N, C-alpha and C positions, 0 to 999 in steps of 0.2 A: 504494499499499500504506500509505503514511503517513496518508492520508486515513482509512482504515478504523480505524487505531489512535487517531486524533484524534476520531473520531465519538463514543465513549462520554463523553469529556471535554466535548464540545460539545453533547451531546443535551439535557441539562437547560436549558442557556441557550437553545437553539433552541426547545424546547417552551414556555418562558416567553415568549419573544418572539412565538411564533405566537399564544399566548393573548392577549398584549398587542395584537397586530395586529387580532385578532378584536374585542377590546374597542374599539379606536380606530375600526375600521370601523363598528361598531355606533353609536358616538357620532356619527360623521360622518353616517351614514345617518339617525339620529334628528334631528340638527340640520337636515339638508337637508329632511327630510320636514316638520318644523315650519315652516321658512322658506317652503317651497313652499305650504303650506296657508295661511299668513298672507298671503302675496303674492297668492294666487289669490282669496281672499275680498276683500281690499282692492281688487284690480283689478276684480272683478266689481261691487262696489258703485259704485266711482268710474266705471266704464264705463257702467253703467245711468244714473247720474245725469247724466253728461256727455251721453249720447245724448239724454235728454229735454230738457236744457237747450239743446243745439244745435238740436234739432227745434223747440222753441218759439221760439228766436231766428229761425230760418229762416221759420217761419210768420208772425212779426211783420214781418219785412222784406218778405215777399211781400204780406201784407195792407196794409202801408203804401204800397207802390208799385204796387198792382194797377191802379188807375185812372190811372196816369201812364205817360208814354212811357219811363220808366226801369226798368220791371219786368223786361225781359230782361237789361239790363246788371246789375241788382241780383242776379239769379239767377247770372249769369256771374261776378260778383265773389265771390259766396259759394262758388261751386265752386273758384275760384282760391284763395281763403283756405283751404278744406279741404284742397286739394292741398298748399299750403305747410305747414300744420300736420302732415299725414301725413308729409311728407319730414323735418320736424324730429323727429317722434316716432320715425321709423325710425333717424335718426342717434343719437338719445338712447339708444334701446334697444341699438344696437350698442355704444355706450360702456359701458352697464351690463353687458352680456354679457362684454365684455373685462375689466372690473374684478372680475368675480365670482371667488370663490375656486374653485380646481379641485376636482373631485369626488374625495373621499378624500385630500385633500391632506396631512393629518397622517400618514396611513398611509404615503404615499409618502416623506415627509420622514424619518420614523422608520426606514423600510426602508433608505434611503440611508445613514443613520448606522450602523445595525446591520450592514449588509453589509460595511462597513470592518472592524468588530470581528470579524465572523465570518470574514472572510478572513485576519485576523491569527491567529485560533485555528487555522484549518485550513491555514495556510501551512506549507510544508516548511522546518523550522528546523534542518536537519542541517548 
């Protein structure tokens, strides 16, 4: 019953905080969208350039070793090198994902702070 009597007192604060959460969520989503777009564009450009660079290097190695007894070992070493680079890239990517800010992190942080205040307002102080 005490909760119902406290509700009119807490309603304006609750509505302001809901509006604030919506604004924070909008800012977080906008920042995330911008970051993803920039990362995607940069990754696509780098990926295409690296693909053609690696393809050209492989063609060069095969062309230089084609008439020698080392052509099969050269191709094998290139495969081992690409496997090593792939493992390093996977480990690097996992480190980046672990260091990334959580989705809607500011909203969660503000909600944790405001929940304490809201509990104090609605607490039974009889």
